C-alpha positions as CSV (number, residue, x, y, z in Angstrom):
1,M,-6.9,7.3,14.5
2,T,-6.9,3.5,14.6
3,E,-5.1,1.8,11.7
4,S,-7.5,0.1,9.3
5,K,-6.9,-3.4,7.7
6,L,-9.5,-2.8,5.0
7,N,-8.3,-2.6,1.4
8,P,-9.8,-0.9,-1.7
9,F,-11.7,-4.2,-2.5
10,D,-13.4,-4.0,0.9
11,A,-14.3,-0.3,0.3
12,E,-15.9,-1.2,-3.1
13,L,-17.8,-3.9,-1.3
14,L,-19.2,-1.4,1.2
15,V,-20.2,0.9,-1.7
16,M,-22.0,-2.0,-3.4
17,I,-23.9,-2.8,-0.1
18,G,-24.8,0.8,0.3
19,D,-26.3,0.9,-3.2
20,I,-28.4,-2.2,-2.6
21,A,-29.5,-1.3,0.9
22,K,-29.9,2.4,0.3
23,S,-28.2,3.0,3.6
24,Q,-24.7,3.3,4.8
25,P,-23.5,0.0,6.4
26,E,-21.7,0.0,9.7
27,V,-18.2,-1.5,10.0
28,E,-16.5,-2.7,13.1
29,E,-13.0,-3.9,12.8
30,K,-11.9,-6.7,15.2
31,P,-8.5,-8.4,15.6
32,D,-9.2,-11.4,13.3
33,R,-12.1,-10.2,11.2
34,Y,-14.4,-7.3,10.6
35,E,-18.2,-7.1,10.9
36,I,-20.6,-5.3,8.4
37,T,-24.0,-4.5,9.8
38,V,-26.6,-3.6,7.2
39,D,-30.0,-2.1,8.1
40,T,-32.5,-3.9,5.9
41,T,-35.5,-1.7,6.6
42,E,-35.2,0.2,3.3
43,I,-34.6,-3.1,1.3
44,Q,-37.8,-4.6,2.6
45,R,-39.7,-1.3,2.1
46,N,-38.5,-1.1,-1.5
47,A,-39.6,-4.7,-2.2
48,I,-43.1,-4.0,-1.0
49,E,-43.2,-0.7,-3.0
50,A,-42.3,-2.6,-6.1
51,L,-45.2,-4.9,-5.6
52,K,-47.6,-2.0,-5.0
53,Q,-46.4,-0.2,-8.2
54,A,-46.7,-3.4,-10.2
55,V,-50.4,-3.8,-9.1
56,A,-51.1,-0.1,-9.6
57,G,-49.7,-0.2,-13.1
58,R,-51.8,-3.3,-13.9
59,L,-55.1,-1.9,-12.5
60,G,-54.9,1.7,-13.2
61,K,-58.0,3.7,-12.0
62,R,-59.6,0.5,-10.8
63,L,-57.3,0.5,-7.8
64,L,-59.3,2.4,-5.2
65,V,-57.0,2.3,-2.2
66,T,-54.0,0.4,-0.8
67,H,-53.3,-0.4,2.8
68,T,-49.8,-1.5,3.9
69,L,-49.6,-3.6,7.1
70,D,-46.7,-5.1,9.0
71,A,-46.5,-8.3,6.9
72,A,-49.2,-7.7,4.2
73,V,-50.6,-5.3,1.6
74,V,-54.3,-5.0,1.0
75,F,-55.5,-3.7,-2.4
76,N,-59.1,-2.4,-2.7
77,V,-60.2,-2.9,-6.4
78,E,-63.3,-1.6,-8.1
79,E,-65.7,-4.1,-9.6
80,K,-69.1,-2.7,-10.3
81,P,-71.4,-2.4,-8.5
82,D,-69.0,-2.8,-5.5
83,R,-65.4,-3.8,-5.0
84,Y,-63.2,-6.6,-3.9
85,E,-60.0,-6.9,-1.8
86,I,-56.7,-8.6,-2.5
87,T,-54.6,-9.3,0.6
88,V,-50.9,-10.2,-0.1
89,D,-48.6,-11.7,2.5
90,T,-45.3,-9.8,2.0
91,T,-43.2,-12.0,4.3
92,E,-41.7,-14.0,1.4
93,I,-41.2,-10.9,-0.7
94,Q,-39.2,-9.2,2.1
95,R,-37.2,-12.4,2.8
96,N,-36.3,-12.7,-0.9
97,A,-35.0,-9.1,-1.0
98,I,-32.8,-9.8,2.0
99,E,-31.6,-13.1,0.5
100,A,-30.6,-11.3,-2.7
101,L,-28.4,-9.0,-0.6
102,K,-26.8,-11.9,1.2
103,Q,-26.1,-13.7,-2.1
104,A,-24.6,-10.6,-3.6
105,V,-22.2,-10.2,-0.6
106,A,-21.4,-13.9,-0.6
107,G,-20.6,-13.9,-4.3
108,R,-18.3,-10.9,-3.8
109,L,-16.4,-12.2,-0.8
110,G,-16.2,-15.9,-1.5
111,K,-14.4,-17.8,1.2
112,R,-13.6,-14.6,3.1
113,L,-17.3,-14.5,4.3
114,L,-17.1,-16.4,7.6
115,V,-20.7,-16.3,8.8
116,T,-23.9,-14.3,8.3
117,H,-26.5,-13.4,10.9
118,T,-30.0,-12.4,9.9
119,L,-31.8,-10.2,12.4
120,D,-35.3,-8.7,12.4
121,A,-34.2,-5.5,10.6
122,A,-30.5,-6.1,9.8
123,V,-28.0,-8.5,8.5
124,V,-24.5,-8.9,10.0
125,F,-21.7,-10.2,7.9
126,N,-18.5,-11.5,9.5
127,V,-15.6,-11.1,7.0
128,E,-12.0,-12.4,7.1
129,Y,-9.3,-9.8,6.4
130,D,-7.6,-10.2,3.0
131,P,-4.1,-11.4,3.8
132,T,-2.9,-11.1,0.2
133,E,-0.4,-8.5,-0.7
134,Y,-0.8,-8.1,-4.5
135,P,2.5,-7.6,-6.4
136,E,1.2,-4.7,-8.4
137,Q,-0.1,-2.9,-5.3
138,I,1.9,-0.9,-2.7
139,R,-0.4,-1.0,0.3
140,T,-0.1,0.7,3.7
141,R,-2.1,0.8,6.9
142,L,-4.2,3.9,7.4
143,V,-3.0,6.6,9.6
144,E,-4.0,10.2,10.4
145,P,-3.8,12.3,7.1
146,D,-1.0,15.0,7.0
147,A,-2.0,18.0,4.8
148,T,1.5,19.4,5.0
149,A,2.7,16.6,2.6
150,G,0.9,18.5,-0.2
151,T,1.4,22.0,-1.5
152,R,-0.7,25.1,-0.7
153,Y,-2.7,26.2,-3.8
154,C,-4.9,29.3,-4.2
155,H,-7.9,30.2,-6.2
156,T,-10.0,33.3,-6.2
157,L,-10.5,34.0,-2.5
158,L,-9.9,30.2,-1.9
159,E,-6.9,28.3,-0.7
160,V,-6.6,24.5,-0.6
161,D,-3.9,21.9,0.1
162,A,-3.4,19.5,-2.9
163,I,-1.0,17.0,-4.2
164,Q,-0.6,15.4,-7.7
165,V,-0.7,11.6,-8.1
166,R,2.7,10.4,-9.4
167,R,4.6,7.2,-8.9
168,D,7.7,9.1,-7.6
169,N,5.8,10.8,-4.7
170,L,4.1,7.9,-3.0
171,D,5.5,8.7,0.4
172,D,4.0,12.2,0.2
173,L,0.7,10.8,-1.1
174,L,0.5,8.4,1.9
175,R,1.1,11.2,4.3
176,F,-1.4,13.5,2.6
177,T,-4.3,11.0,2.6
178,G,-3.4,9.0,5.7
179,G,-2.5,5.9,3.8
180,G,-3.7,4.2,0.6
181,T,-2.8,1.8,-2.2
182,M,-0.8,2.5,-5.4
183,T,-1.7,0.1,-8.2
184,I,0.8,0.1,-11.0
185,P,-0.2,-1.9,-14.1
186,R,2.4,-4.3,-15.6
187,T,1.7,-3.2,-19.2
188,P,3.7,-0.6,-21.2
189,N,2.4,2.9,-20.8
190,G,-0.1,1.7,-18.2
191,R,-1.6,4.3,-15.9
192,A,-1.1,3.9,-12.2
193,V,-4.1,4.4,-9.8
194,Y,-3.8,5.6,-6.2
195,S,-6.7,4.5,-3.9
196,F,-7.2,6.3,-0.6
197,P,-9.9,6.7,2.1
198,D,-12.1,9.8,2.1
199,G,-12.5,9.8,5.8
200,N,-16.0,8.2,5.7
201,G,-14.9,4.6,5.1
202,I,-15.1,5.0,1.3
203,F,-12.0,4.7,-1.0
204,I,-11.5,7.1,-3.9
205,D,-9.5,6.1,-7.0
206,A,-7.2,8.8,-8.4
207,P,-5.5,8.0,-11.7
208,E,-1.9,9.1,-12.3
209,T,-1.6,12.9,-12.9
210,Y,-4.8,13.7,-11.1
211,Y,-4.7,16.1,-8.1
212,I,-6.0,15.1,-4.7
213,V,-7.6,18.2,-3.1
214,R,-8.4,18.8,0.6
215,E,-11.5,21.0,0.5
216,P,-12.0,23.7,3.1
217,D,-14.4,21.4,5.0
218,G,-11.7,18.7,5.2
219,R,-13.1,16.4,2.5
220,L,-10.7,14.8,0.1
221,T,-11.7,15.1,-3.6
222,T,-10.0,14.5,-6.9
223,R,-9.7,16.6,-10.1
224,P,-8.1,16.0,-13.5
225,E,-4.8,17.8,-14.0
226,R,-6.3,20.2,-16.6
227,E,-9.3,21.1,-14.5
228,F,-7.1,21.7,-11.5
229,N,-4.5,23.8,-13.3
230,R,-7.3,25.9,-14.8
231,E,-8.7,26.8,-11.4
232,F,-5.6,26.9,-9.1
233,E,-2.0,27.9,-9.0
234,P,0.6,27.3,-6.3
235,K,0.4,29.9,-3.6
236,G,2.9,32.7,-4.1
237,V,3.1,32.0,-7.9
238,S,1.2,34.6,-9.9
239,V,0.3,34.6,-13.6
240,P,1.5,37.7,-15.5
241,K,-1.3,40.0,-16.4
242,E,-1.6,42.8,-18.8
243,P,-3.0,46.2,-17.9
244,G,-6.7,46.1,-18.2
245,D,-6.6,42.3,-18.4
246,K,-10.1,40.7,-18.2
247,G,-9.0,37.1,-17.8
248,C,-9.7,34.5,-20.4
249,G,-11.1,37.2,-22.8
250,N,-7.6,38.6,-23.2
251,C,-5.8,35.2,-23.7
252,A,-4.6,34.0,-27.0
253,N,-6.0,30.5,-26.3
254,F,-9.5,31.9,-26.0
255,T,-11.3,31.8,-29.4
256,N,-14.7,32.1,-31.0
257,E,-16.0,34.6,-28.4
258,D,-19.7,35.5,-28.8
259,V,-21.6,38.6,-27.8
260,N,-22.2,37.2,-24.3
261,G,-18.5,36.7,-23.7
262,N,-18.6,32.9,-24.1
263,G,-16.0,31.1,-26.2
264,Y,-13.7,28.1,-26.5
265,C,-10.4,27.4,-24.7
266,E,-7.8,25.9,-27.1
267,A,-5.5,25.0,-24.2
268,F,-8.1,22.9,-22.2
269,K,-10.4,22.0,-25.2
270,C,-13.5,23.2,-23.5
271,E,-16.1,26.0,-23.4
272,Q,-15.1,29.0,-21.3
273,S,-16.2,32.6,-20.4
274,C,-14.1,35.8,-20.9
275,G,-14.6,36.7,-17.2
276,V,-12.7,33.7,-15.8
277,M,-9.4,34.6,-14.1
278,P,-6.2,33.7,-16.1
279,C,-4.7,30.3,-15.5
280,Q,-1.2,28.8,-16.0
281,E,-1.8,28.5,-19.8
282,Y,-2.5,32.2,-20.1
283,K,-0.9,33.9,-23.2
284,P,-1.6,37.5,-24.0
285,K,-3.2,38.0,-27.4
286,N,-0.6,40.6,-28.4
287,Q,2.2,38.1,-28.3
């Protein structure tokens, strides 16, 4: 796996571009810069569709038919005893939609945007790498993720590798995710955030105490500590069970059970069902 020079800011930029373009941008890293290629087909199509919807909303049933051409839209409008046509050149509409994308990226990057090339159905941005090492960030280059840095956890008929985000296990976090950035706020009781790549060029933010989980299909996801502890336990560590135990329904933390077996978990402050397997907060009702 090639080391990446992109940081979480760059990842957020790619997410923003994807939201605007409605398609995933392509990234090519070069020695002194990286290129973002954005397919603008969907942007242009959406701009034309917005025009058509605006006209349709204005005319209602008087709009008989609409024809979409390469650089124009033709509206056939009823006007008794016949009809009339409106032909709209969409070149400027499409150009403005692309210009809005370019301005959004330029505003985000500032001086790091070196040059922009506009093609027939794409825009290519040449971006300078960010040389800044922020004092509140511990940043590393991306390498191949190592699942053995985490711990094996098991769920009902499911096992996953996972690791909890803590400031004192950064080395293991970096191994588990293949690199990332730990941002530690300089305020009392501030919550650190670990940002890491999900394998598809997108960075995920995991606040301190969250668990990073490697799903069976290889994807990396995050879960809050309570949710994770409710579903998983370290492999080889079992929760004591009573004879005839039926899970949450026999736990002292499970209250307000109705006739359908649904109730409330006092440990995790959420709704729960009596049939769920016991978790690490399990306490038999007879204690």
